[in-house]
C-alpha positions in Angstrom: 8.7 -29.7 -35.9 7.2 -31.0 -32.6 8.7 -31.5 -29.2 9.5 -34.9 -27.8 7.6 -36.4 -24.8 10.1 -35.0 -22.3 9.8 -31.6 -23.8 6.0 -31.2 -23.9 5.5 -31.9 -20.2 5.1 -28.2 -19.6 2.3 -28.1 -22.1 0.4 -30.9 -20.4 0.8 -29.3 -16.9 -0.2 -25.8 -18.2 -3.3 -27.2 -19.9 -4.5 -29.3 -16.9 -4.0 -26.3 -14.6 -5.6 -23.8 -16.9 -8.2 -21.7 -15.3 -10.4 -18.7 -16.1 -8.6 -15.6 -17.4 -10.6 -13.3 -15.0 -9.0 -12.7 -11.6 -11.0 -14.0 -8.6 -11.2 -12.5 -5.2 -9.3 -14.7 -2.7 -12.0 -16.5 -0.7 -13.3 -20.0 -0.7 -15.7 -20.7 -3.6 -19.1 -22.2 -2.8 -22.3 -22.4 -4.9 -24.1 -20.8 -1.9 -21.8 -17.8 -1.6 -21.7 -14.8 -3.9 -18.5 -14.4 -5.7 -17.4 -11.5 -8.0 -14.8 -12.1 -10.6 -13.1 -9.3 -12.6 -10.7 -8.5 -15.4 -7.8 -6.2 -14.9 -9.0 -2.6 -14.8 -6.8 -1.0 -17.5 -7.8 2.2 -19.1 -8.7 1.6 -22.8 -9.8 -2.0 -22.2 -13.2 -3.3 -21.2 -13.8 -4.1 -17.5 -15.5 -7.5 -17.3 -17.4 -8.5 -14.2 -19.0 -11.9 -13.5 -21.1 -12.7 -10.4 -21.5 -16.4 -9.4 -23.7 -18.1 -6.8 -27.1 -16.5 -7.5 -30.5 -18.0 -8.0 -31.6 -17.8 -11.6 -35.2 -17.0 -10.4 -34.4 -14.0 -8.2 -32.9 -10.6 -9.2 -29.9 -9.1 -7.4 -28.5 -5.7 -6.9 -25.0 -4.4 -7.8 -24.0 -1.4 -5.6 -21.4 1.0 -6.7 -20.3 2.7 -3.4 -18.7 6.2 -3.4 -19.7 6.6 -7.0 -18.3 10.1 -7.1 -14.8 8.4 -7.2 -15.8 5.9 -9.9 -15.0 6.1 -13.6 -17.7 8.0 -15.6 -18.0 5.1 -18.0 -19.0 2.7 -15.3 -21.4 5.2 -13.7 -23.1 5.9 -17.1 -23.4 2.1 -17.8 -25.0 1.3 -14.4 -27.3 4.3 -14.6 -28.8 3.0 -17.8 -30.0 -0.2 -16.2 -33.7 -0.5 -15.3 -34.6 0.6 -11.7 -31.2 2.1 -11.1 -31.2 4.6 -8.2 -29.0 6.7 -6.0 -28.8 6.3 -2.2 -28.4 9.1 0.3 -24.8 8.2 0.9 -23.8 8.6 -2.8 -24.0 4.9 -3.9 -25.5 3.8 -7.2 -27.7 0.7 -7.0 -28.8 -1.2 -10.1 -31.0 -4.3 -10.4 -30.0 -7.4 -12.4 -31.6 -10.7 -13.3 -29.2 -13.7 -13.4 -29.0 -16.0 -16.3 -30.1 -19.7 -16.1 -26.8 -20.6 -14.5 -27.2 -18.1 -11.7 -24.7 -15.6 -13.1 -24.6 -11.9 -13.9 -22.1 -10.8 -16.6 -21.3 -7.3 -17.7 -18.6 -5.7 -19.8 -17.9 -1.9 -19.6 -15.3 -0.2 -21.9 -13.2 2.2 -19.8 -12.4 4.7 -22.5 -13.6 8.0 -21.0 -10.7 10.5 -20.6 -11.5 10.8 -16.9 -11.8 7.0 -16.2 -8.1 6.7 -15.5 -7.0 6.8 -11.9 -10.6 6.3 -10.6 -11.5 4.0 -7.8 -14.3 1.3 -8.0 -16.1 -0.2 -5.0 -18.6 -2.9 -6.0 -20.8 -5.3 -4.0 -23.5 -7.7 -5.0 -26.6 -8.4 -2.8 -29.1 -11.2 -3.2 -32.8 -11.1 -2.2 -32.1 -13.7 0.5 -29.7 -11.3 2.3 -26.4 -12.8 1.1 -23.8 -10.3 0.0 -20.4 -10.6 -1.7 -17.2 -9.1 -0.5 -16.6 -5.6 -1.7 -14.4 -5.6 -4.8 -12.0 -2.6 -4.9 -10.4 -1.7 -8.2 -8.2 1.1 -9.5 -8.3 2.0 -13.2 -4.7 2.0 -14.4 -3.7 4.3 -17.3 -0.7 3.5 -19.5 2.4 5.2 -18.0 6.0 5.5 -19.1 8.7 6.2 -16.4 11.7 8.1 -17.7 14.9 9.0 -15.7 15.6 12.7 -15.7 17.6 15.3 -13.7 14.4 16.0 -11.7 13.8 12.4 -10.8 11.8 9.6 -12.4 9.2 11.4 -14.4 5.9 9.7 -15.2 4.5 10.3 -18.7 0.9 9.6 -19.6 1.1 7.5 -22.8 -2.4 8.6 -23.8 -1.4 12.2 -24.5 2.3 12.8 -23.4 1.2 14.8 -20.3 3.4 14.7 -17.1 2.0 12.8 -14.1 3.1 14.5 -10.9 4.9 14.1 -8.6 8.1 12.5 -10.0 9.4 9.4 -8.2 12.7 9.5 -6.4 15.7 8.1 -8.3 18.1 7.6 -5.4 18.1 3.9 -6.2 17.9 2.8 -9.8 14.6 1.4 -11.0 14.7 -2.1 -12.5 11.0 -3.0 -13.0 7.4 -2.1 -12.3 4.3 -4.2 -11.7 0.6 -3.9 -10.7 -1.7 -6.1 -8.6 -4.6 -7.8 -10.2 -7.0 -5.2 -8.9 -4.8 -2.3 -9.9 -4.9 -1.0 -6.3 -1.2 -1.7 -5.6 1.9 -0.8 -7.6 5.3 -2.5 -7.2 8.7 -1.1 -8.0 11.9 -3.2 -8.0 15.0 -1.2 -7.3 18.6 -2.3 -7.6 20.1 -4.3 -4.7 16.9 -6.3 -4.4 14.7 -3.6 -2.9 11.0 -4.3 -3.7 8.7 -1.4 -2.9 4.9 -1.6 -2.6 2.5 1.4 -2.9 -1.2 2.0 -2.9 -1.6 3.0 -6.5 -3.6 6.1 -5.7 -0.6 7.2 -3.5 2.2 6.2 -5.9 4.8 8.9 -5.6 3.0 10.6 -2.7 3.6 8.2 0.2 6.4 6.1 1.6 6.3 2.5 0.3 6.3 -0.8 2.2 9.7 -2.4 1.7 10.6 -6.0 1.0 14.2 -7.0 0.7 14.9 -9.6 -2.0 18.1 -11.2 -3.3 20.8 -8.5 -3.7 21.3 -9.3 -7.4 17.6 -9.2 -8.6 17.4 -7.6 -12.0 13.8 -8.0 -13.2 10.3 -8.1 -11.9 8.0 -10.5 -13.9 4.3 -11.3 -14.0 1.2 -11.2 -16.2 -0.8 -8.1 -16.6 -3.8 -8.6 -14.3 -2.2 -11.3 -12.2 0.3 -9.2 -10.3 4.1 -9.7 -9.9 4.8 -13.5 -9.8 8.6 -13.6 -9.4 11.9 -11.7 -9.6 14.9 -12.8 -11.6 18.4 -12.8 -10.2 21.6 -13.9 -11.9 25.0 -13.7 -10.2 28.6 -14.5 -11.1 30.9 -16.8 -9.3 33.6 -19.3 -10.2 31.5 -22.3 -9.1 28.3 -21.3 -10.9 29.1 -18.5 -13.4 26.1 -16.3 -14.1 23.8 -18.8 -12.4 20.2 -17.7 -12.6 17.5 -17.8 -9.8 13.8 -17.3 -9.8 12.4 -15.8 -6.6 8.7 -16.5 -6.2 6.9 -13.5 -4.6 3.3 -14.6 -4.0 2.7 -16.3 -0.7 5.8 -17.7 1.0 9.0 -16.6 -0.7 10.7 -19.5 -2.4 13.8 -19.7 -4.7 14.3 -21.9 -7.8 17.8 -22.3 -9.3 18.2 -22.1 -13.1 21.1 -22.6 -15.4 23.5 -19.8 -16.5 22.0 -16.5 -17.5 25.1 -14.5 -18.2 24.4 -13.4 -21.8 22.8 -10.0 -22.2 19.2 -9.9 -23.5 18.4 -6.7 -25.4 14.6 -7.1 -24.8 12.7 -9.2 -22.3 14.1 -12.2 -20.7 10.7 -13.6 -19.6 7.1 -14.0 -20.6 4.1 -15.0 -18.6 0.8 -16.4 -19.9 -2.3 -14.2 -19.3 -3.7 -16.6 -16.8 -0.6 -16.3 -14.7 0.1 -20.0 -14.6 3.0 -20.5 -17.0 6.2 -18.6 -17.5 9.1 -18.8 -20.0 12.6 -17.6 -19.0 15.6 -17.2 -21.4 18.8 -18.8 -20.3 22.2 -18.9 -22.1 22.9 -20.9 -25.3 19.4 -20.2 -26.8 17.6 -22.2 -24.1 14.1 -21.3 -22.8 13.1 -22.7 -19.4 9.4 -23.3 -18.8 8.0 -22.7 -15.3 4.7 -23.8 -13.8 4.0 -21.0 -11.4 1.4 -22.7 -9.2 3.7 -25.5 -8.3 6.8 -23.3 -8.5 8.6 -25.9 -10.6 10.6 -26.0 -13.8 8.6 -28.3 -16.1 10.3 -28.0 -19.5 13.2 -26.8 -21.5 13.6 -26.2 -25.3 16.0 -24.6 -27.7 15.1 -21.7 -30.0 16.8 -20.3 -33.1 18.9 -22.0 -35.7 22.5 -23.0 -36.3 24.7 -20.0 -36.3 22.5 -18.0 -33.8 24.3 -17.0 -30.6 21.8 -15.4 -28.2 18.2 -14.7 -27.4 17.3 -11.1 -28.0 13.6 -10.8 -26.9 10.4 -12.8 -26.3 6.7 -12.0 -26.2 3.4 -13.9 -25.9 0.6 -13.0 -28.3 -2.7 -14.9 -28.9 -1.5 -18.2 -27.5 1.9 -18.2 -29.2 5.4 -17.5 -27.8 7.6 -15.5 -30.2 11.3 -15.5 -29.6 14.0 -13.7 -31.7 17.6 -14.8 -31.7 20.6 -12.9 -32.9 23.6 -14.3 -34.9 27.2 -13.5 -34.3 28.7 -10.5 -36.1 25.4 -8.8 -36.8 24.3 -11.3 -39.4 20.5 -12.0 -39.8 18.9 -13.9 -36.9 15.8 -15.9 -36.7 12.3 -16.1 -35.2 11.0 -19.1 -33.3 7.2 -19.4 -32.7 6.0 -21.9 -30.1 2.4 -22.9 -29.7 1.6 -22.7 -26.0 -1.2 -25.2 -26.2 0.2 -27.5 -28.9 4.0 -27.4 -28.2 4.6 -27.0 -31.9 7.9 -25.1 -32.7 8.5 -23.3 -36.0 11.8 -21.6 -36.8 12.2 -19.1 -39.6 15.3 -17.3 -40.8 15.1 -13.5 -41.0 16.5 -10.8 -43.3 17.5 -8.6 -40.3 19.4 -8.7 -37.1 16.5 -8.6 -34.6 16.5 -6.9 -31.2 12.9 -6.5 -30.2 9.4 -7.7 -30.7 6.1 -5.7 -30.6 2.8 -7.7 -30.4 0.3 -5.9 -32.6 -2.7 -8.2 -31.8 -4.6 -10.6 -34.0 -1.4 -12.7 -34.2 0.6 -9.9 -35.9 4.1 -9.4 -34.4 6.5 -6.7 -35.4 10.2 -7.6 -35.6 12.4 -4.5 -34.9 16.0 -4.6 -36.3 19.2 -3.6 -34.6 20.5 -0.1 -34.8 23.4 1.7 -33.1 23.4 5.4 -32.5 26.2 7.4 -31.0 25.8 9.8 -28.0 25.6 12.7 -30.4 22.9 11.0 -32.5 25.0 9.8 -35.4 23.9 6.5 -36.9 26.7 3.9 -36.6 24.9 0.8 -37.8 21.4 0.1 -39.1 19.3 -1.4 -41.9 16.5 -0.2 -44.1 14.5 -3.4 -43.7 11.6 -4.1 -41.3 9.8 -7.4 -40.9 6.7 -8.8 -39.1 5.0 -12.1 -38.7 1.3 -12.9 -39.3 0.0 -16.1 -37.6 3.6 -17.1 -36.9 4.6 -16.8 -40.6 7.3 -14.2 -41.4 6.4 -12.0 -44.3 8.5 -10.2 -46.8 10.7 -7.4 -45.5 9.4 -3.9 -46.0 12.1 -1.6 -47.5 12.2 1.8 -46.0 13.7 5.0 -47.5 16.4 5.5 -44.9 18.0 3.8 -41.9 15.5 2.3 -39.5 16.3 3.2 -35.9 13.2 1.9 -34.1 9.5 1.0 -34.6 6.4 0.6 -32.4 2.7 0.1 -32.6 0.3 3.1 -32.5 -3.4 3.7 -33.3 -3.9 0.5 -35.3 -0.7 0.5 -37.3 3.1 0.8 -37.0 5.2 4.0 -36.5 8.8 3.8 -37.9 11.6 6.1 -36.9 14.1 6.6 -39.7 17.2 8.6 -40.5 17.2 9.8 -44.1 20.5 11.5 -45.1 21.1 12.7 -41.5 17.5 13.9 -41.0 15.1 12.1 -38.5 11.5 11.4 -39.6 8.7 9.1 -38.6 6.5 7.2 -41.0 3.2 5.3 -40.7 3.0 1.7 -42.0 -0.4 0.1 -42.3 -1.3 -3.6 -42.2 -0.7 -4.0 -46.0 2.9 -2.5 -45.8 2.0 0.9 -47.3 4.2 3.7 -46.0 3.0 7.2 -45.3 5.1 10.1 -43.9 3.9 11.5 -40.6 6.5 14.1 -39.5 10.0 15.1 -40.6 13.0 17.3 -39.5 12.7 15.8 -36.0 15.3 16.1 -33.2 18.0 13.4 -33.4 16.0 10.9 -31.3 16.7 7.2 -31.5 14.0 5.3 -29.6 10.2 5.1 -29.5 7.7 4.2 -26.8 4.0 3.8 -26.9 0.9 2.0 -25.5 -0.6 1.4 -29.0 -2.6 4.6 -28.8 -2.4 7.9 -30.7 0.7 9.2 -28.8 4.3 8.0 -29.3 7.1 9.2 -27.0 10.4 10.1 -28.8 13.5 9.2 -26.7 17.2 9.4 -27.0 17.6 13.1 -28.0 21.3 14.0 -27.4 20.1 17.4 -26.1 18.3 15.6 -23.2 14.8 16.6 -24.4 11.7 14.4 -24.4 9.1 14.6 -27.2 5.6 13.4 -27.9 4.2 12.6 -31.4 0.5 12.9 -32.1 0.0 10.2 -34.7 -3.4 11.5 -35.8 -2.2 15.1 -36.3 1.4 14.3 -37.3 2.6 17.0 -34.8 5.4 16.8 -32.3 5.5 18.7 -28.9 8.2 19.0 -26.3 7.5 17.5 -22.9 8.8 19.9 -20.3 10.8 17.7 -18.0 14.3 18.0 -16.7 17.3 16.7 -18.7 16.6 13.1 -19.7 19.2 10.5 -19.0 19.6 9.2 -22.6 21.4 6.0 -21.4 18.9 5.2 -18.6 16.2 2.5 -18.8 12.6 3.4 -19.2 9.7 1.4 -17.8 6.0 1.2 -18.4 2.8 0.4 -16.6 0.7 -1.7 -16.6 
């Protein structure tokens, strides 16, 4: 079905305001000034750089200052360019010829094992003496933060290694975020405490503190655009569970929403990659649409079908918003797919009680079923069915051997955690639904975490241990941290 005119206003606003997906340094644009745009510097992705304002007839130089601190992948890429040279102060200078539009474009995969955590300082110079501002970037690796008896331990999701030092856990962590350059990291703590760190000093230096609403619960924003807002919902007789959006960029401003008292097992929000549009779950299966540039609520629509009772999770993938809703009494729920550009809504009933979505890329989305496990690791409630959607269409359920406890994406496929006759094991599921055993006789874990790479973290061990699964080798190793808080929330970067 399609939305009515009053419902598609948010689509019109988002489309008119749509801009480039690359972040732009904050300075006034002019055709006579050199501007450098960049993508988010995440390890494992390609760093894209675009220079504007050059003459198509004259070459220009790109200078990588302090190249010893730079990621090896970028250094090797720039060294391969013609007439590349090193200066006495350790800078790498390469020559480039702009295209017919006066632009230089380059894309560098940041996949070297030592690229993570490196600093990038880039500047462009034209033959006429004009120079761009220095662009400072920090390559951000995928990190999982886990509460333990030794503090908040950071785990590298590429390999399961510990990243020292641990973060303090005096105040409970509610959310993490990173600036568009990767150079600053933000941590939202309970009671509205927003901390800001230089990423290179995260955990080593005292943060800058910003006090937000006492009841803030979540930090929201698009990867590569920085934290855009915090969510707060309070309880009172006049406005029970009334929700608020606290905009963080620029002057702080508050936007009141409707009730947000129902628990959401997954994510309550999603932000488009360009950082312009946000979707926020409210009670009664309502999704509020926010235009972040104007800080206004511009739309509202209902998800799910008759009989559903609450929103469980939402995720954006390839221009579509996926929302799963749960039904009362653990009955099968539904998946709602919303076209961000078209406003088209499609609702499909499921065969499972859904609690979480995992975007697999190429418009494939995994739908993870509900499972309940006791503090001792006993399975109290579960299903043996797993579903996913392709191009917004829900496929047939995959039938597993045992009780499915969790699932996540890893190394181009899906890893499924099962309990078979009281024994934990993990299986691999490919894009065709074929199942292959990876590892068995595991500790009584109940949750999985990954960044889509070769390593999957196994959580929820009643003994308080943390484990890392190597998907390629099918082996499991213990991560030597303190006793893990099995009931605590884990958070990831970026």
